[in-house]
C-alpha positions in Angstrom: 27.4 11.3 -47.6 30.7 13.1 -47.8 33.4 11.2 -49.6 36.1 9.8 -47.4 38.9 8.8 -49.8 42.4 8.3 -48.4 43.9 11.5 -49.9 45.9 10.6 -48.5 75.1 -3.9 -41.4 100.1 -22.4 -28.7 102.4 -19.3 -28.4 105.0 -17.9 -26.2 104.0 -14.8 -24.4 107.3 -13.3 -23.9 107.9 -9.6 -24.2 107.5 -8.1 -27.7 110.2 -6.0 -29.2 109.5 -2.3 -29.8 109.5 -3.0 -33.5 106.9 -5.7 -33.2 104.8 -3.5 -30.8 104.9 -0.8 -33.4 104.0 -3.2 -36.2 101.2 -4.6 -34.2 99.9 -1.3 -33.3 99.8 -0.2 -36.9 98.2 -3.3 -38.3 96.1 -4.5 -35.4 92.9 -3.1 -34.0 93.4 0.3 -35.6 93.1 -1.2 -39.2 90.7 -3.8 -38.2 88.1 -2.8 -35.7 87.8 0.9 -36.7 87.3 0.1 -40.4 85.0 -2.8 -39.4 82.9 -0.5 -37.3 82.8 2.5 -39.6 81.5 0.5 -42.5 78.6 -0.9 -40.5 77.6 2.4 -39.1 77.2 3.8 -42.5 75.7 0.8 -44.3 73.0 0.6 -41.7 71.5 3.7 -43.3 71.4 2.5 -46.9 68.4 3.4 -49.2 67.0 -0.1 -49.1 66.4 0.3 -45.3 65.1 3.8 -45.2 61.6 3.3 -43.8 59.0 5.0 -45.9 56.1 3.0 -44.4 54.4 5.7 -42.4 50.8 4.9 -43.2 48.8 2.3 -45.0 47.2 4.7 -47.5 50.5 6.0 -48.6 52.0 2.5 -49.0 49.1 1.5 -51.2 50.0 4.2 -53.7 53.8 3.6 -53.5 54.0 6.9 -51.6 53.0 8.9 -54.7 51.5 12.3 -53.8 52.1 11.9 -50.1 53.6 15.4 -49.8 50.6 17.1 -51.4 47.9 15.2 -49.5 46.0 17.9 -47.6 44.1 18.0 -44.3 45.1 14.5 -43.5 47.0 13.9 -40.2 48.0 10.5 -41.4 50.3 12.2 -43.9 52.1 14.5 -41.4 55.3 12.4 -41.5 55.7 13.3 -45.1 54.8 16.9 -44.8 53.9 18.8 -41.6 51.5 21.1 -43.6 49.3 18.1 -43.9 47.8 18.7 -40.5 46.3 22.1 -41.6 42.6 21.8 -41.9 42.5 18.3 -40.5 39.7 19.2 -38.1 39.3 20.2 -34.5 41.0 16.9 -33.4 42.3 14.1 -35.6 44.3 11.0 -34.9 45.7 8.4 -37.2 47.7 5.2 -36.5 49.1 2.4 -38.6 51.2 -0.7 -38.2 53.2 -2.0 -41.1 54.8 -5.5 -41.3 57.8 -5.7 -43.5 58.9 -9.2 -44.6 62.2 -9.2 -46.5 63.8 -12.1 -48.2 67.5 -12.1 -49.0 70.0 -14.8 -49.9 73.6 -14.9 -51.0 75.3 -17.3 -53.3 78.7 -18.0 -54.9 80.5 -16.6 -51.9 84.3 -17.0 -51.7 86.8 -15.1 -49.5 90.4 -15.1 -48.8 92.4 -13.9 -45.8 95.7 -12.1 -46.2 95.7 -13.0 -49.9 96.7 -16.6 -49.1 94.2 -18.3 -46.9 90.7 -19.4 -48.4 87.9 -18.9 -46.0 85.9 -22.1 -45.5 82.2 -22.3 -44.6 78.8 -21.7 -46.1 79.0 -20.2 -49.6 75.3 -19.7 -49.8 72.4 -19.2 -47.5 69.1 -17.4 -47.0 67.3 -15.7 -44.1 70.0 -13.0 -43.6 67.3 -10.2 -43.2 64.8 -9.9 -40.4 61.2 -9.2 -40.4 60.2 -5.8 -38.9 57.2 -4.0 -37.6 56.9 -0.3 -38.3 54.5 1.7 -36.2 53.2 5.2 -36.7 51.0 7.5 -34.6 50.0 11.0 -35.7 47.8 13.5 -33.8 46.5 17.0 -34.6 44.6 19.7 -32.8 43.3 23.0 -34.0 42.9 25.5 -31.1 41.9 28.4 -33.4 40.9 28.9 -37.0 43.8 28.4 -39.4 46.2 27.0 -36.8 46.9 23.4 -36.2 49.2 21.6 -33.7 50.5 18.1 -34.2 52.6 15.2 -33.0 54.1 12.3 -35.0 55.7 9.3 -33.5 57.4 7.0 -36.0 60.5 5.1 -37.0 62.4 6.5 -40.1 65.4 4.2 -40.5 65.9 0.5 -39.6 68.0 -2.6 -40.4 68.5 -6.0 -39.1 70.7 -8.4 -40.9 72.5 -11.5 -39.6 75.0 -14.0 -41.1 75.9 -17.3 -39.5 79.2 -17.7 -37.8 79.8 -20.6 -40.3 79.3 -18.3 -43.3 82.1 -17.4 -45.7 80.9 -13.9 -45.1 81.8 -14.0 -41.3 84.9 -11.8 -41.4 83.1 -9.1 -43.3 79.7 -9.2 -41.5 77.7 -10.9 -38.9 74.9 -9.1 -37.0 73.9 -5.4 -37.9 70.9 -3.9 -36.2 69.8 -0.2 -36.4 66.6 1.0 -34.7 65.2 4.5 -34.6 62.3 6.3 -32.8 61.4 9.7 -33.7 59.0 12.1 -32.0 58.1 15.3 -33.9 55.9 18.0 -32.6 54.8 20.3 -35.3 52.6 23.3 -36.2 50.8 24.3 -39.4 49.2 27.6 -40.4 47.1 28.7 -43.4 49.1 31.8 -44.4 46.9 32.5 -47.4 43.7 30.9 -48.6 44.7 27.5 -50.1 48.3 27.8 -48.8 49.4 26.1 -45.7 52.9 26.1 -44.2 54.2 23.7 -41.6 57.2 23.1 -39.4 58.3 20.5 -36.9 61.1 19.6 -34.5 62.5 16.1 -35.0 63.8 14.4 -31.9 65.4 11.2 -33.1 66.8 8.3 -31.0 69.1 5.7 -32.6 70.2 2.4 -31.2 73.1 0.6 -33.0 74.1 -3.1 -32.4 76.9 -4.7 -34.4 78.9 -7.8 -34.2 81.5 -9.6 -36.3 84.3 -12.2 -36.2 87.8 -11.0 -36.2 90.7 -13.0 -37.6 93.0 -12.6 -34.6 95.0 -15.6 -35.8 95.7 -13.7 -39.1 96.7 -10.6 -37.2 99.2 -12.7 -35.1 100.5 -14.6 -38.2 101.0 -11.3 -40.1 103.2 -10.1 -37.2 105.4 -13.3 -37.1 103.9 -14.7 -33.9 104.7 -18.4 -34.3 101.9 -20.9 -34.1 99.1 -19.0 -35.7 97.7 -18.8 -39.2 94.8 -16.8 -40.8 91.5 -18.2 -39.7 93.1 -20.3 -36.9 91.9 -18.3 -33.9 88.8 -16.2 -34.3 87.7 -13.4 -31.9 84.1 -12.4 -31.5 83.5 -8.7 -31.2 80.3 -6.6 -30.5 79.4 -3.0 -30.3 76.4 -1.4 -28.8 75.6 2.3 -28.7 72.9 4.9 -28.9 72.2 8.6 -29.1 69.5 11.2 -29.2 69.8 14.2 -31.5 67.5 16.9 -32.9 66.6 18.0 -36.5 63.7 19.7 -38.1 61.2 19.5 -40.9 59.5 22.2 -43.1 56.6 21.8 -45.5 54.3 23.8 -47.7 51.0 22.8 -49.5 49.0 24.8 -52.0 46.2 24.4 -54.4 46.9 26.7 -57.3 43.9 25.3 -59.1 40.8 23.5 -57.9 42.0 20.4 -59.7 45.6 20.6 -58.4 47.3 20.0 -55.1 50.9 20.6 -54.7 53.3 19.9 -51.8 57.0 20.4 -51.0 58.8 19.1 -47.8 62.2 19.3 -46.3 63.7 17.1 -43.6 67.0 18.2 -42.2 69.9 15.8 -41.5 70.2 14.6 -37.9 73.8 14.5 -36.6 74.3 11.8 -34.0 77.3 11.2 -31.8 76.9 7.6 -31.0 78.6 6.4 -27.7 78.6 2.9 -26.5 80.3 -0.3 -25.3 82.9 -2.4 -27.1 83.3 -6.0 -26.1 85.8 -8.6 -27.3 85.4 -12.2 -26.1 89.0 -12.9 -25.4 88.3 -16.2 -23.6 87.5 -17.7 -26.9 90.5 -16.8 -28.8 94.2 -17.6 -27.8 95.5 -15.3 -30.5 93.4 -12.5 -29.1 94.8 -13.1 -25.7 98.4 -13.0 -26.9 97.8 -9.8 -28.8 96.1 -8.2 -25.9 98.9 -9.2 -23.5 101.6 -8.1 -25.9 100.4 -4.7 -27.0 97.0 -4.2 -25.5 94.9 -4.9 -28.6 91.2 -5.6 -28.1 91.3 -3.7 -24.8 88.8 -1.0 -25.8 85.7 -1.0 -23.7 84.0 2.0 -25.4 83.7 3.8 -28.7 82.2 7.0 -30.2 81.4 7.8 -33.8 79.3 10.2 -35.8 76.3 8.7 -37.5 74.2 11.2 -39.6 70.8 10.3 -41.0 70.4 12.2 -44.3 68.3 15.2 -45.2 65.7 15.0 -47.8 63.7 17.2 -50.0 60.5 16.1 -51.7 57.8 17.4 -53.9 54.3 15.9 -54.4 51.6 16.5 -57.0 48.0 15.4 -57.1 45.7 16.0 -60.0 42.0 15.6 -59.4 41.3 14.4 -62.9 37.6 13.7 -62.2 35.3 13.6 -59.2 36.4 10.0 -58.7 39.9 9.8 -60.2 43.1 11.2 -58.9 46.7 11.0 -60.5 49.6 11.1 -58.0 53.3 11.9 -58.3 56.3 12.3 -56.0 60.0 13.0 -56.4 62.4 12.9 -53.5 66.1 13.5 -53.2 68.1 12.0 -50.2 71.4 13.7 -49.4 73.5 10.5 -48.7 76.6 12.1 -50.1 77.4 13.6 -46.7 78.5 10.2 -45.8 81.8 10.6 -47.5 84.1 9.8 -44.6 83.4 8.5 -41.1 85.7 8.5 -38.1 85.7 6.2 -35.1 87.3 6.9 -31.8 88.0 4.2 -29.2 88.7 4.8 -25.5 92.1 3.0 -25.3 95.5 4.2 -26.1 96.3 1.3 -28.4 93.7 2.4 -31.0 94.0 5.7 -32.8 91.2 7.5 -34.6 90.7 5.9 -38.0 89.0 7.3 -41.0 87.3 5.3 -43.9 86.0 6.6 -47.1 82.5 5.6 -48.2 81.9 7.9 -51.2 78.1 7.5 -51.1 76.0 9.4 -53.6 72.8 11.4 -53.3 69.8 9.4 -54.5 66.4 10.0 -56.0 63.1 8.3 -55.5 60.3 8.6 -58.1 56.8 7.3 -57.6 53.5 7.5 -59.6 50.1 6.3 -58.4 46.4 6.5 -59.0 43.3 6.6 -56.7 39.8 5.9 -57.7 36.6 6.2 -55.6 34.5 3.2 -56.5 31.9 4.3 -54.0 31.4 7.5 -52.0 32.9 5.6 -49.0 35.5 3.3 -50.7 38.7 4.2 -52.5 41.0 1.9 -54.4 44.7 2.9 -55.2 47.9 1.5 -56.8 51.3 2.8 -57.5 54.9 2.2 -58.6 58.1 3.5 -57.1 61.8 3.4 -58.2 64.2 4.1 -55.4 67.9 4.5 -56.0 70.6 3.0 -53.7 73.3 5.3 -52.4 75.9 2.6 -52.4 78.5 2.5 -55.1 79.7 -0.9 -56.3 83.1 -0.7 -55.0 81.8 -0.1 -51.4 78.9 -2.6 -51.5 79.0 -4.6 -48.4 77.1 -7.7 -47.0 76.3 -5.6 -43.9 73.3 -4.4 -46.0 72.4 -6.1 -49.2 71.3 -2.8 -50.8 70.7 -2.0 -54.5 68.2 0.0 -56.5 64.7 -1.1 -55.6 61.3 -1.1 -57.3 57.9 -1.1 -55.5 54.6 -2.2 -56.8 51.7 -1.3 -54.5 48.0 -1.5 -54.1 45.5 -0.5 -51.4 42.0 0.3 -50.3 40.3 2.7 -47.9 36.8 2.5 -46.5 35.0 5.2 -44.5 32.7 3.6 -42.0 31.3 6.9 -40.8 32.3 10.5 -41.6 34.7 10.3 -38.7 36.3 6.8 -39.0 38.3 5.5 -42.0 40.3 2.3 -42.3 43.2 1.8 -44.8 44.9 -1.2 -46.1 48.1 -1.1 -48.1 50.1 -4.0 -49.8 53.4 -3.7 -51.5 56.0 -5.9 -53.2 59.6 -4.7 -53.6 62.3 -6.3 -55.7 65.9 -5.3 -55.6 68.4 -5.3 -58.5 70.9 -8.1 -58.0 73.9 -7.0 -55.9 77.4 -8.1 -56.5 79.9 -7.9 -53.6 83.4 -7.5 -54.7 85.6 -6.5 -51.7 89.3 -6.2 -52.4 91.6 -7.6 -49.7 94.2 -5.1 -50.8 92.2 -2.2 -49.5 93.4 -1.0 -46.1 90.1 -1.5 -44.5 90.0 -5.1 -45.6 93.6 -6.0 -44.6 92.5 -8.4 -41.9 88.9 -9.0 -43.0 90.0 -10.3 -46.4 88.6 -10.2 -49.9 85.1 -11.3 -50.5 83.1 -12.0 -53.6 79.3 -12.9 -53.5 76.0 -12.4 -55.2 72.9 -11.2 -53.2 69.4 -11.3 -54.3 66.7 -9.6 -52.2 63.0 -8.7 -52.2 60.3 -7.7 -49.6 56.6 -7.8 -48.9 54.9 -5.2 -46.9 51.4 -5.0 -45.5 50.0 -2.1 -43.6 46.8 -1.6 -41.6 45.7 2.0 -40.6 42.9 3.7 -38.8 42.0 7.4 -39.0 39.6 9.2 -36.7 38.5 12.8 -37.1 36.4 14.8 -34.6 
């Protein structure tokens, strides 16, 4: 039988003076809501929430060698050249459950440098479980040419802090969801060399919420009767966008024992538009500020949100008839997220810019596969993935830090056409310290925050491959 390894975040409302109006304009929503939103839009894309889980076999080897896995439609998300030689028709699907655990402790915060924030200083359950699906198809109409389609989710995040948390002025709910559809083509340009390309159509949906210290804004502008933390205002933002990028890939076998692969994914540039909502009924200070100078009147927003480009190489050494050694290295170009601007649709809020200063990151993974039977393959791997977030800009919106993966998996071929894959992985993150300075302009009305965050995650994936 042919082997079938996997290879694969009470006041008077009299008229305000022009000086007060100017001061409120300067220190109100412009410094608060814009910086609040910008940070969330960026943090939602941090390395710890880049979704690599595109098939069970790749997960089981910690994604090592994924770019070099040949003739396997299940690996098309990592390299479009992988559909070359996959057969007349092939389909692969997988479902991955991601079960993160994150908790914060030792949290303390201060508003306007004088008012300690009361509430929960520790808690867990701030991250949400997720299901990551993938569907890949390929069809070969003529010799050497393959057409394919991949439907997957490449980025995701869901964190939530209680309204009683000390964290509440810096973060509450952050949710990012993506769906990506990639039609692709691959062609064998030379014996043993396959080139591939695809068009990435990426949809993003962004939902964010936070609690605004409207009482502190009023107090800072000498409105009698308010103090920091005395009149909170709930705010939420929801927006989406669809944009297009591309992917390129090449696979080659320079020696019968060696498979190589290189893949490039372009950045995808989104212009997210959506609704802004402030619950003024629940905040007297918010109502006063709104009536005085029109703060918290924005009903819409727009901002750029770019998902980063990547370049990756994969290597597979067929050490023996049963043993394969795997390696991958990937660079993600997060440094393009240096500054982000937000525009609101009201006259009271000018465009605001916030510096993020993210860095490019590398991911390195090594793995091994062993065929224990002609029809059964075991695999294992380790991955180190660097976080793009520098310490000064670390935010509770995403408890991100460098992460380490340990993975294992198994594949079994029931027939020459049908193979099932199981992948398991445990990821642990380096401890993250949050040290946000209230003197920074973007934190003027969000306050300072110190906290320690610990995070880990378990992932389990089931996949099925069918080849005609």
